[in-house]
C-alpha positions in Angstrom: 5.7 28.7 -8.7 2.2 29.7 -9.7 0.4 27.0 -11.9 -2.5 27.3 -14.2 -5.5 26.1 -12.3 -8.9 24.7 -13.0 -11.2 25.2 -10.0 -13.9 22.6 -9.3 -16.9 23.9 -7.4 -18.2 21.1 -5.2 -21.9 20.5 -5.1 -21.7 17.4 -3.1 -20.9 14.5 -5.5 -18.8 11.7 -4.1 -16.9 11.9 -7.4 -15.9 15.5 -7.0 -12.4 14.5 -5.9 -12.0 12.4 -9.0 -12.5 15.5 -11.3 -9.4 17.1 -9.7 -7.5 13.8 -9.8 -8.1 13.3 -13.5 -7.1 16.9 -14.3 -3.9 16.4 -12.4 -3.3 13.2 -14.3 -3.3 15.5 -17.3 -0.7 17.6 -15.6 -3.2 20.4 -15.0 -3.4 21.6 -11.4 -6.8 21.7 -9.9 -8.3 22.7 -6.6 -11.8 22.0 -5.1 -13.7 24.9 -3.6 -17.1 25.2 -2.0 -20.0 25.7 -4.4 -20.8 29.1 -2.8 -17.3 30.6 -3.1 -17.7 34.4 -3.5 -17.2 35.6 -7.0 -14.4 38.0 -6.0 -12.3 35.1 -4.7 -12.7 33.3 -8.0 -11.7 36.4 -9.9 -8.6 36.8 -7.6 -7.4 33.3 -8.3 -7.8 33.8 -12.1 -8.6 30.2 -13.0 -8.1 28.9 -16.6 -11.5 27.3 -16.2 -14.2 26.3 -13.8 -16.0 23.0 -13.4 -19.4 22.6 -11.6 -19.4 19.1 -10.0 -22.3 16.7 -9.7 -24.4 16.4 -6.6 -27.2 14.5 -4.9 -29.8 17.4 -5.1 -32.3 18.4 -7.6 -32.1 22.1 -8.7 -35.8 22.4 -7.8 -35.2 21.2 -4.2 -35.7 23.8 -1.4 -32.2 24.8 -0.3 -30.5 23.1 -3.2 -26.8 24.4 -3.5 -26.4 27.1 -6.0 -23.4 29.1 -7.1 -23.5 32.8 -8.1 -25.0 32.9 -11.6 -22.3 35.5 -12.5 -19.8 32.6 -12.6 -21.0 32.2 -16.2 -20.0 35.8 -17.1 -16.5 35.7 -15.7 -15.0 35.2 -19.1 -13.6 31.8 -18.2 -14.8 28.5 -19.7 -17.3 26.6 -17.5 -18.1 22.9 -17.6 -21.2 21.7 -15.7 -21.2 17.9 -14.9 -24.5 16.3 -14.1 -26.0 18.5 -11.4 -23.7 21.2 -12.5 -25.2 21.0 -16.0 -28.7 21.1 -14.6 -27.8 24.2 -12.5 -26.2 25.9 -15.5 -29.4 25.2 -17.5 -31.7 26.5 -14.7 -29.7 29.7 -14.1 -29.3 30.5 -17.8 -33.0 30.2 -18.6 -33.3 26.6 -19.8 -35.8 24.0 -18.5 -34.9 21.1 -16.1 -37.4 18.4 -15.3 -37.6 15.0 -13.7 -36.5 12.1 -15.9 -38.9 9.4 -16.8 -36.4 6.9 -15.4 -33.4 7.5 -13.1 -30.1 6.7 -14.8 -27.6 5.2 -12.4 -24.6 3.3 -13.7 -23.7 2.4 -17.3 -25.5 4.3 -20.1 -25.0 4.7 -23.8 -24.5 8.1 -25.2 -24.7 9.0 -28.9 -22.5 11.9 -30.0 -24.2 14.1 -32.6 -21.5 16.3 -34.0 -18.0 15.2 -33.1 -16.6 17.3 -36.0 -18.0 20.6 -34.5 -18.2 19.8 -30.8 -15.2 21.1 -28.7 -15.9 19.0 -25.7 -16.6 15.8 -27.6 -14.0 16.2 -30.3 -12.2 13.0 -31.4 -14.3 10.7 -29.3 -16.2 7.7 -30.6 -19.8 8.2 -31.9 -21.2 5.8 -29.3 -19.9 6.1 -25.7 -20.5 3.9 -22.7 -20.6 6.4 -19.8 -21.3 6.5 -16.1 -24.6 8.3 -15.3 -26.0 9.3 -11.9 -29.1 11.5 -12.2 -32.8 11.7 -11.7 -33.4 14.9 -13.6 -33.0 15.7 -17.3 -32.6 18.8 -19.4 -36.0 19.5 -21.1 -34.8 22.5 -23.0 -31.3 24.0 -23.1 -30.7 27.7 -22.6 -30.7 30.0 -25.6 -27.4 29.7 -27.5 -26.7 26.1 -26.6 -26.3 23.3 -29.2 -27.2 19.7 -28.2 -24.1 17.6 -28.9 -25.1 14.2 -27.4 -28.2 12.2 -26.5 -29.0 9.0 -24.6 -32.1 6.8 -24.4 -33.3 8.5 -21.2 -31.7 11.9 -21.7 -32.4 13.6 -25.0 -29.9 16.3 -24.0 -26.9 14.4 -22.6 -24.4 17.0 -23.6 -24.6 20.6 -24.7 -22.3 23.6 -25.4 -22.4 27.3 -26.1 -19.0 27.6 -27.8 -19.3 31.4 -28.1 -19.6 31.9 -24.4 -17.3 28.9 -23.5 -20.1 27.1 -21.6 -20.4 23.3 -21.7 -22.6 20.7 -20.0 -22.4 16.9 -19.6 -25.1 14.8 -18.0 -22.7 12.0 -17.3 -19.4 11.7 -15.3 -16.2 11.9 -17.5 -14.1 11.6 -14.4 -15.2 8.1 -13.5 -13.1 5.3 -15.0 -16.3 3.5 -16.3 -16.8 6.3 -18.8 -15.2 5.6 -22.1 -12.9 8.4 -23.4 -13.6 10.3 -20.2 -10.0 11.4 -19.9 -10.0 12.6 -23.5 -13.1 14.6 -22.8 -11.5 16.3 -19.8 -8.4 16.8 -21.9 -10.4 18.6 -24.5 -11.8 20.9 -21.8 -8.5 21.6 -20.1 -6.2 22.0 -23.1 -8.3 22.9 -26.1 -10.9 25.0 -24.4 -9.1 26.4 -21.3 -5.7 26.7 -23.0 -3.8 24.8 -20.3 -0.2 23.7 -21.1 0.2 21.0 -18.4 2.6 22.7 -16.1 1.9 20.6 -13.0 4.0 17.5 -12.5 5.1 15.1 -9.7 8.6 16.7 -9.8 7.1 20.1 -9.3 4.9 18.8 -6.5 7.9 17.4 -4.6 9.8 20.7 -4.8 6.8 22.8 -3.8 5.8 20.4 -1.0 9.3 20.7 0.5 9.1 24.5 0.2 5.6 24.6 1.8 6.8 22.6 4.8 9.8 24.9 5.2 7.6 28.0 5.2 5.1 26.4 7.6 7.6 25.0 10.0 10.3 27.7 10.0 12.8 26.7 12.7 10.5 24.4 14.4 10.8 20.7 15.1 8.5 18.0 13.7 7.5 14.6 15.0 6.1 12.4 12.2 3.6 9.5 12.7 4.9 6.6 10.7 2.7 3.6 9.9 5.2 1.9 7.7 3.1 2.3 4.5 3.9 4.3 1.5 1.9 7.4 2.6 3.7 8.1 5.8 7.0 7.0 4.3 6.7 9.5 1.5 5.6 12.2 3.9 8.6 11.5 6.1 11.0 11.7 3.2 9.5 15.1 2.1 9.8 16.3 5.7 13.3 15.1 6.0 14.3 17.1 2.8 12.6 20.1 4.3 14.0 20.2 7.9 16.7 17.5 8.1 17.6 16.6 11.7 14.7 18.6 13.1 12.5 15.7 12.2 11.9 12.7 14.5 9.8 9.8 13.1 7.7 7.8 15.6 6.4 4.4 14.9 3.6 3.2 17.2 2.8 -0.5 17.5 -0.9 -0.3 18.4 -1.4 -4.0 18.6 -3.5 -3.9 15.5 -0.8 -4.6 12.9 -0.5 -7.6 10.6 1.8 -10.6 11.2 5.4 -9.5 12.0 4.7 -6.0 10.7 6.3 -4.1 13.5 9.7 -5.8 13.0 9.5 -5.3 9.2 8.8 -1.6 9.6 11.8 -1.1 11.9 14.1 -2.8 9.4 12.8 -0.8 6.5 13.3 2.6 8.2 16.8 1.6 9.4 17.6 1.1 5.7 16.2 4.5 4.8 18.2 6.1 7.5 15.3 8.1 8.9 15.5 9.0 12.6 13.0 6.5 14.2 11.6 6.1 17.7 9.7 2.9 18.3 6.8 2.8 20.8 5.0 -0.3 21.9 1.6 1.0 23.0 -0.4 -2.2 22.1 -1.6 -2.8 25.6 -2.9 0.8 25.9 -4.8 0.5 22.6 -6.3 -2.9 23.3 -7.3 -1.9 26.8 -9.3 1.1 25.5 -10.9 -0.9 22.7 -12.0 -3.7 25.0 -15.8 -4.4 24.7 -16.2 -1.8 21.9 -18.2 -3.0 18.8 -19.3 0.2 17.1 -17.1 1.0 14.1 -17.1 4.8 14.6 -16.3 4.4 18.3 -13.4 2.2 17.4 -12.0 4.8 15.0 -12.4 7.7 17.5 -10.8 5.7 20.3 -7.8 4.8 18.1 -7.5 8.4 16.9 -7.6 9.8 20.5 -5.1 7.2 21.7 -2.7 8.0 18.9 -2.8 11.6 19.9 -2.2 10.7 23.6 0.8 8.5 22.6 2.3 11.1 20.4 1.8 13.9 23.0 3.6 11.8 25.6 6.5 11.0 23.1 6.8 14.6 21.9 7.1 15.6 25.6 9.9 13.1 26.1 11.7 14.4 23.0 11.8 18.0 24.3 10.7 21.0 22.3 8.5 19.8 19.4 6.2 22.1 17.5 4.5 20.1 14.8 2.9 16.7 14.3 3.1 15.3 10.7 0.7 12.7 9.2 0.4 11.0 5.9 -3.3 12.1 5.4 -4.6 11.7 1.8 -7.4 13.2 -0.1 -9.7 10.2 0.0 -9.3 10.1 3.8 -10.5 13.7 4.0 -13.5 13.4 1.6 -14.8 10.3 3.3 -14.6 11.7 6.8 -16.1 15.2 6.5 -17.6 17.5 4.0 -14.5 19.5 3.6 -15.4 21.8 0.7 -19.0 21.2 -0.1 -22.2 19.4 1.0 -20.9 15.9 0.1 -22.1 13.2 2.4 -19.6 11.9 5.0 -19.1 8.1 4.8 -16.8 7.4 7.7 -14.3 9.1 9.9 -10.6 8.5 9.6 -8.3 8.3 12.7 -6.0 11.0 11.3 -8.5 13.5 9.9 -10.2 16.4 11.6 -7.4 18.2 13.3 -6.0 18.0 16.8 -7.5 18.5 20.2 -7.3 22.1 21.5 -5.3 20.9 24.5 -2.6 19.6 22.3 0.0 22.3 21.6 1.4 20.6 18.4 0.4 22.1 15.0 -0.5 19.7 12.2 1.6 19.2 9.0 0.1 17.1 6.2 2.2 17.4 3.1 0.2 14.8 1.2 -3.3 15.9 2.1 -4.3 16.9 -1.5 -2.9 13.7 -3.2 -4.5 10.5 -4.2 -2.9 7.1 -3.6 -1.5 6.6 -7.1 0.0 10.1 -7.0 1.7 9.3 -3.7 3.2 6.2 -5.3 4.5 8.4 -8.2 6.0 10.7 -5.6 7.6 7.7 -3.9 9.2 6.6 -7.1 10.5 10.2 -7.7 12.1 10.0 -4.2 13.8 6.7 -5.0 11.7 4.3 -2.9 11.8 0.6 -3.8 8.9 -0.8 -5.9 8.2 -3.3 -3.1 7.3 -0.4 -0.8 5.7 1.9 -3.4 3.5 -0.9 -4.6 2.4 -2.0 -1.2 -1.4 -2.2 -0.9 -3.1 0.3 1.3 -3.6 -0.6 5.0 -6.2 1.3 7.0 -5.0 3.7 9.7 -7.0 1.9 12.4 -5.4 -1.3 11.3 -7.1 -4.7 12.0 -9.6 -3.0 14.3 -11.8 -2.3 11.2 -11.3 -5.9 10.0 -12.3 -7.6 13.2 -16.1 -7.0 13.0 -17.5 -6.6 16.5 -15.4 -6.8 19.7 -11.6 -6.7 19.4 -9.8 -9.3 21.5 -6.2 -10.6 21.4 -7.6 -14.1 20.3 -9.6 -12.6 17.5 -6.7 -10.5 16.3 -4.5 -13.5 16.3 -7.0 -15.5 14.1 -7.3 -12.6 11.7 -3.5 -12.1 11.4 -3.0 -15.7 10.5 -5.8 -15.7 8.0 -4.8 -12.4 6.4 -1.2 -13.7 6.1 -2.5 -16.7 4.0 -4.6 -14.4 1.8 -1.6 -12.1 1.0 0.8 -15.0 0.6 -1.4 -16.8 -1.9 -2.2 -13.6 -3.8 1.5 -12.9 -4.2 2.3 -16.5 -5.2 -0.4 -16.3 -7.9 1.0 -13.0 -9.3 -2.1 -11.1 -8.5 -0.8 -8.7 -5.8 0.3 -5.9 -8.1 -3.0 -6.2 -10.0 -5.1 -5.5 -6.9 -5.8 -2.3 -5.0 -6.3 -4.3 -1.8 -6.6 -8.0 -0.8 -7.2 -9.0 2.8 -9.2 -11.1 5.3 -12.1 -9.9 7.5 -13.0 -11.8 10.7 -16.8 -11.9 11.1 -18.6 -12.2 14.4 -20.3 -15.3 13.1 -19.7 -18.9 14.1 -21.1 -21.9 12.3 -21.1 -25.6 12.4 -18.4 -27.5 10.5 -16.8 -30.9 10.3 -13.1 -31.5 10.6 -12.0 -35.1 10.6 -14.8 -36.9 12.4 -15.4 -34.0 14.9 -18.0 -31.3 14.9 -16.7 -27.8 15.0 -18.3 -24.5 15.8 -15.9 -21.8 14.7 -15.5 -18.4 13.1 -16.1 -17.3 9.5 -13.6 -15.2 7.5 -14.5 -13.1 4.5 -11.9 -12.6 1.8 -11.9 -9.1 0.1 -10.0 -8.3 -3.1 -10.7 -5.3 -5.2 -9.3 -3.5 -8.2 -9.3 0.3 -8.3 -7.3 3.3 -9.6 -7.6 5.5 -6.6 -9.8 4.0 -3.9 -12.8 6.3 -4.7 -14.5 3.5 -6.7 -13.6 -0.1 -6.8 -14.6 -3.4 -8.5 -14.5 -6.8 -6.8 -11.6 -8.8 -8.3 -12.5 -11.8 -10.4 -9.8 -14.0 -8.7 -9.4 -17.5 -10.3 -11.4 -20.2 -8.5 -8.2 -22.2 -8.1 -6.7 -19.3 -6.1 -9.8 -18.9 -3.9 -9.8 -22.6 -3.3 -6.1 -22.6 -2.1 -6.8 -19.6 0.2 -9.9 -21.3 1.7 -8.1 -24.6 2.1 -5.1 -23.1 3.8 -7.1 -20.9 6.2 -9.4 -23.7 7.5 -6.4 -26.1 7.8 -3.8 -23.8 9.2 -5.9 -21.4 11.4 -7.5 -23.3 14.3 -10.7 -21.5 15.1 -11.9 -20.8 11.5 -13.9 -23.3 9.6 -15.6 -21.2 6.9 -14.4 -18.8 4.2 -16.6 -16.6 2.0 -15.7 -14.2 -0.8 -17.0 -10.6 -0.9 -18.3 -9.7 -4.4 -19.5 -6.1 -3.6 -18.4 -3.1 -5.6 -17.7 0.4 -4.3 -20.2 2.0 -4.5 -22.5 0.8 -3.0 -20.2 -0.9 -0.5 -17.0 0.5 0.9 -13.7 -1.3 0.5 -13.3 -1.9 4.2 -16.1 -3.5 6.1 -16.1 -0.9 8.8 
């Protein structure tokens, strides 16, 4: 089925993916394309509308990314967000200059004409928004009306209703912006004429069909981690190819307490064909002495490929390797569709080595975490599994800061078990995006009984988020933090200090490595 589509041209913002996510939340299908996509390709796709994303550049910078100015004459509504608005202004004859003060974070916007504005229709007259810009619009292009202002930006929103061109100098896609979803709904439904024809049900049916078309009569081996992502991917694959799917669960020695046994039981209940591989010794041997986070991730990724290649060979003729890769994994690893800055690599992103004959199948590559959970519910998975907090692909390797050893992993497993247990007991687990422990390569003096100790420090991390792209540190009750700290230092011999991480994303990431 062909859906109505709004195309987002990516100019490098770390929030670009969020624009597509919010549109899909409105049941409007969206794809993200490079900023320099040829005009002919845009015409061929016949989008209902086009959005120009934000980005880190200034339009006056040498080599700043610029789309074809003819994008404004395609006869499709265009919304420029932040840098996209500045580019629209510059290319249509307006004036862009440096702001007196950079706006980053919360800002207050005053809406001028909510009764006439199409973008800002039915939103409050005063909006708290998320801003991220160092330039401002000095003068809008001819034909534009200024529809909102802020203290540092006299032109915070503008529109040329006759030509269907709109600009916002703030980010409606970020959860911190009040009425952001309503603003995007105005663009998608009122301005672009979308009807909301993209749903989770339609995704499941189409994902199954895409897998069938890609795989044909081939056989698939699916990498299972035991989390919701790989489980949902496996269920879609099983619907598509049935018995031609073999799921492989690898114990890499970097799992949480008793996790391998729990995963085996879970997949027996789901009646998915499962092969269990204990490769913990192989992973830990290759990681011995390695402290650099990127090297850890690359070693883990390469070892996974080696293990799967061996197992696929044992299984006979296998043509495809399936993974539960998600959108945030992709955007944080590489600049997939634009000049956005890479943050970190992910073990399951970036394709397969040329020597490996298996082709890659990633049925969830374009989904965010909460969308995957919705798909899981659609497929009948239990709420316990669907609501399971994300666990990084490299496992505890990115939560043991510094060298990975069996002893350090053991300390972290026990401390992490305490964190999760207490968070669940307190009724906070479902309210958090993630909650876990991190073992730091720091030892400090302590006193237990009458004895001096010199032991490790654990950091507790708990964040709230909608999709993992941005996150706020969770304001856990002091009583809960006290119980966590007391249990860890009393139950885990080798740890005598517990600290709590109160960093947001951005500027920090959720994981420490």
